[in-house]
GUFI-164854 format. One record per residue: z, x, y of N, C-alpha, C in turn. Coordinates in nm, 2 decimals. Atoms other than C-alpha are relative to their C-alpha. Last residue first. Layout:
residues N
[[Z,X,Y],[Z,X,Y],[Z,X,Y]] ...
***
This chain:
residues 105
[[-0.06,-0.15,0.03],[-2.39,-2.42,-8.74],[0.15,-0.02,-0.03]] [[0.06,-0.04,0.12],[-2.52,-2.79,-8.73],[0.06,0.13,-0.05]] [[-0.09,0.07,0.09],[-2.28,-2.86,-8.43],[-0.05,0.05,-0.14]] [[-0.12,-0.07,0.02],[-2.43,-2.57,-8.24],[0.08,-0.08,-0.10]] [[0.02,-0.14,0.10],[-2.78,-2.69,-8.28],[0.13,0.05,-0.05]] [[0.00,0.03,0.14],[-2.66,-3.04,-8.16],[-0.04,0.13,-0.06]] [[-0.12,0.03,0.04],[-2.51,-2.90,-7.86],[-0.03,-0.05,-0.14]] [[-0.08,-0.09,0.01],[-2.82,-2.71,-7.76],[0.17,-0.03,-0.07]] [[0.06,-0.06,0.14],[-3.05,-3.01,-7.84],[0.10,0.14,-0.01]] [[0.01,0.07,0.14],[-2.85,-3.20,-7.60],[-0.04,0.07,-0.11]] [[-0.12,-0.01,0.08],[-2.83,-2.92,-7.37],[0.03,-0.09,-0.10]] [[-0.02,-0.13,0.03],[-3.22,-2.88,-7.33],[0.18,0.01,-0.03]] [[0.02,-0.04,0.11],[-3.25,-3.23,-7.28],[0.01,0.10,-0.07]] [[-0.06,0.07,0.12],[-3.05,-3.26,-7.03],[-0.04,0.00,-0.12]] [[-0.15,-0.05,0.04],[-3.17,-2.97,-6.87],[0.07,-0.09,-0.06]] [[-0.01,-0.12,0.14],[-3.54,-3.09,-6.95],[0.12,0.05,0.03]] [[0.04,0.02,0.15],[-3.54,-3.39,-6.72],[0.06,0.10,-0.09]] [[-0.10,0.08,0.04],[-3.35,-3.26,-6.40],[-0.04,-0.05,-0.13]] [[-0.10,-0.08,0.05],[-3.57,-2.95,-6.43],[0.12,-0.13,-0.03]] [[0.02,-0.08,0.12],[-3.88,-3.13,-6.40],[0.13,0.06,-0.06]] [[0.03,0.08,0.12],[-3.78,-3.38,-6.15],[-0.06,0.07,-0.13]] [[-0.13,0.03,0.01],[-3.62,-3.10,-5.92],[-0.01,-0.12,-0.12]] [[-0.10,-0.09,0.06],[-3.92,-2.88,-5.96],[0.13,-0.08,-0.02]] [[0.05,-0.01,0.13],[-4.17,-3.15,-5.86],[0.08,0.07,-0.08]] [[0.00,0.10,0.07],[-3.97,-3.24,-5.58],[-0.03,-0.01,-0.14]] [[-0.15,0.01,0.03],[-3.91,-2.88,-5.45],[0.02,-0.14,-0.05]] [[-0.05,-0.09,0.08],[-4.28,-2.81,-5.49],[0.12,-0.05,-0.04]] [[0.07,0.03,0.14],[-4.43,-3.13,-5.33],[0.10,0.08,-0.10]] [[-0.03,0.13,0.05],[-4.20,-3.08,-5.04],[-0.03,-0.05,-0.13]] [[-0.13,-0.03,0.06],[-4.30,-2.72,-5.02],[0.07,-0.12,-0.02]] [[-0.02,-0.08,0.08],[-4.65,-2.81,-4.96],[0.13,0.03,-0.08]] [[0.05,0.08,0.10],[-4.61,-3.06,-4.73],[0.01,0.04,-0.11]] [[-0.09,0.11,0.01],[-4.42,-2.81,-4.51],[-0.03,-0.12,-0.13]] [[-0.10,-0.10,0.08],[-4.71,-2.53,-4.59],[0.15,-0.10,0.00]] [[0.04,-0.03,0.14],[-4.97,-2.77,-4.48],[0.12,0.04,-0.12]] [[-0.02,0.12,0.07],[-4.77,-2.83,-4.17],[-0.04,-0.03,-0.13]] [[-0.12,0.04,0.00],[-4.77,-2.49,-4.12],[0.05,-0.13,-0.03]] [[-0.07,-0.08,0.10],[-5.09,-2.42,-4.17],[0.12,-0.04,-0.05]] [[0.04,0.05,0.15],[-5.21,-2.68,-3.95],[0.02,0.07,-0.07]] [[-0.08,0.10,-0.01],[-4.97,-2.50,-3.66],[-0.06,-0.08,-0.14]] [[-0.16,-0.02,0.03],[-5.14,-2.20,-3.74],[0.07,-0.12,-0.03]] [[0.01,-0.01,0.14],[-5.49,-2.36,-3.72],[0.13,0.07,-0.05]] [[0.00,0.13,0.08],[-5.37,-2.47,-3.37],[-0.04,0.01,-0.15]] [[-0.08,-0.01,0.12],[-5.30,-2.13,-3.24],[0.01,-0.13,-0.08]] [[-0.15,-0.01,-0.04],[-5.55,-2.14,-2.98],[0.08,-0.02,-0.13]] [[-0.06,0.13,-0.05],[-5.89,-2.05,-3.12],[0.13,0.03,0.05]] [[-0.05,0.00,-0.18],[-6.06,-1.72,-3.11],[-0.01,-0.13,0.03]] [[0.04,0.07,-0.06],[-6.27,-1.80,-3.46],[0.03,0.00,0.16]] [[0.15,-0.04,0.03],[-6.18,-1.50,-3.66],[-0.08,-0.10,0.09]] [[0.00,-0.09,-0.04],[-5.80,-1.48,-3.51],[-0.21,0.01,-0.01]] [[-0.01,0.00,-0.13],[-5.75,-1.82,-3.55],[-0.05,0.12,0.07]] [[0.10,0.05,-0.04],[-5.87,-1.80,-3.91],[0.00,-0.04,0.14]] [[0.12,-0.06,0.00],[-5.64,-1.54,-3.99],[-0.15,-0.05,0.07]] [[-0.03,-0.12,-0.10],[-5.34,-1.71,-3.86],[-0.13,0.06,0.00]] [[0.00,0.06,-0.15],[-5.43,-2.03,-4.02],[-0.01,0.09,0.09]] [[0.13,0.05,-0.01],[-5.47,-1.84,-4.35],[-0.05,-0.05,0.14]] [[0.07,-0.13,-0.05],[-5.14,-1.66,-4.29],[-0.18,-0.03,0.00]] [[-0.04,-0.05,-0.15],[-4.98,-1.99,-4.25],[-0.06,0.11,0.02]] [[0.07,0.09,-0.14],[-5.17,-2.17,-4.51],[0.04,0.07,0.11]] [[0.15,0.01,0.04],[-5.11,-1.87,-4.81],[-0.05,-0.11,0.15]] [[0.05,-0.11,-0.03],[-4.74,-1.80,-4.73],[-0.17,-0.04,0.04]] [[-0.02,-0.04,-0.09],[-4.57,-2.14,-4.78],[-0.10,0.12,0.10]] [[-0.01,0.13,-0.06],[-4.71,-2.28,-5.09],[0.01,0.05,0.15]] [[0.13,0.04,0.01],[-4.73,-1.93,-5.23],[-0.04,-0.14,0.09]] [[0.04,-0.09,-0.07],[-4.36,-1.83,-5.14],[-0.16,-0.03,0.02]] [[0.01,0.02,-0.11],[-4.29,-2.15,-5.27],[-0.04,0.12,0.11]] [[0.10,0.10,-0.08],[-4.43,-2.11,-5.60],[0.03,-0.04,0.16]] [[0.15,-0.04,0.00],[-4.29,-1.78,-5.63],[-0.04,-0.08,0.05]] [[0.06,-0.10,-0.11],[-3.95,-1.93,-5.55],[-0.11,0.09,0.02]] [[0.02,0.06,-0.14],[-3.93,-2.23,-5.77],[-0.05,0.11,0.10]] [[0.13,0.09,0.03],[-3.98,-2.02,-6.09],[-0.05,-0.09,0.15]] [[0.12,-0.09,-0.05],[-3.71,-1.78,-5.97],[-0.14,-0.05,-0.03]] [[0.02,-0.06,-0.12],[-3.47,-2.07,-5.90],[-0.14,0.11,0.02]] [[0.04,0.10,-0.09],[-3.55,-2.27,-6.20],[-0.01,0.07,0.13]] [[0.13,0.00,0.03],[-3.48,-1.95,-6.43],[-0.06,-0.12,0.09]] [[0.05,-0.13,-0.07],[-3.15,-1.89,-6.26],[-0.12,-0.03,-0.02]] [[0.00,-0.01,-0.15],[-3.04,-2.25,-6.31],[-0.08,0.12,0.06]] [[0.10,0.11,-0.05],[-3.15,-2.28,-6.67],[-0.01,0.00,0.16]] [[0.16,-0.04,0.04],[-2.98,-1.96,-6.75],[-0.08,-0.07,0.07]] [[0.02,-0.15,-0.09],[-2.65,-2.05,-6.56],[-0.14,0.08,-0.01]] [[0.02,0.09,-0.12],[-2.66,-2.43,-6.76],[-0.05,0.15,0.13]] [[0.14,0.04,0.00],[-2.69,-2.24,-7.07],[-0.07,-0.05,0.12]] [[0.07,-0.08,0.02],[-2.38,-2.02,-6.99],[-0.19,-0.05,0.01]] [[0.02,-0.06,-0.17],[-2.20,-2.31,-6.86],[-0.09,0.10,-0.02]] [[0.05,0.10,-0.08],[-2.24,-2.49,-7.23],[-0.06,0.05,0.18]] [[0.15,-0.01,0.08],[-2.15,-2.17,-7.40],[-0.07,-0.10,0.09]] [[0.06,-0.11,-0.05],[-1.84,-2.15,-7.18],[-0.16,0.03,-0.05]] [[0.06,-0.01,-0.12],[-1.78,-2.48,-7.26],[0.00,0.08,0.06]] [[0.15,0.08,0.01],[-1.81,-2.43,-7.66],[-0.04,-0.04,0.17]] [[0.09,-0.05,0.02],[-1.55,-2.16,-7.60],[-0.13,-0.07,0.00]] [[0.04,-0.11,-0.13],[-1.31,-2.32,-7.41],[-0.10,0.07,-0.04]] [[0.05,0.08,-0.11],[-1.31,-2.60,-7.70],[-0.05,0.08,0.13]] [[0.13,0.02,0.04],[-1.27,-2.33,-7.94],[-0.08,-0.10,0.09]] [[0.10,-0.11,-0.01],[-0.98,-2.21,-7.77],[-0.15,-0.02,-0.03]] [[0.04,-0.05,-0.14],[-0.82,-2.51,-7.74],[-0.08,0.07,0.03]] [[0.12,0.08,-0.04],[-0.88,-2.60,-8.12],[-0.03,0.03,0.15]] [[0.14,0.02,0.03],[-0.72,-2.29,-8.20],[-0.09,-0.10,0.03]] [[0.05,-0.12,-0.07],[-0.39,-2.35,-7.97],[-0.14,0.04,-0.04]] [[0.05,0.08,-0.12],[-0.36,-2.70,-8.15],[-0.05,0.16,0.08]] [[0.12,0.10,0.03],[-0.37,-2.53,-8.50],[-0.04,-0.05,0.13]] [[0.12,-0.06,-0.05],[-0.11,-2.23,-8.39],[-0.13,-0.09,0.00]] [[0.01,-0.07,-0.16],[0.18,-2.48,-8.37],[-0.13,0.08,-0.01]] [[0.05,0.12,-0.06],[0.08,-2.61,-8.75],[0.00,0.03,0.17]] [[0.15,0.03,-0.01],[0.07,-2.25,-8.85],[-0.03,-0.13,0.06]] [[0.03,-0.09,-0.09],[0.46,-2.20,-8.80],[-0.20,0.00,0.04]] 
***
């Protein structure tokens, strides 16, 4: 009877390991989302609001708002690209380190 239980225990251990990997990936994803969200908020809001305020001050047409919008779009691209490169490299390293740590235990 113990021989029949052994494959079931292996399956449970494998499922637990996969759940742990999913939890790590989920935590990394949530962290990346929060990190990127505040950066995007700054990169988008500052140039657009700045352009609006400068337009009010200089009594110009909405040309500075448009310039701010273009700067915001370029900044958004830079932030997304940087975050993608940073987290794609670090996520692979972190998952490998986590697996190595679990294997040692």
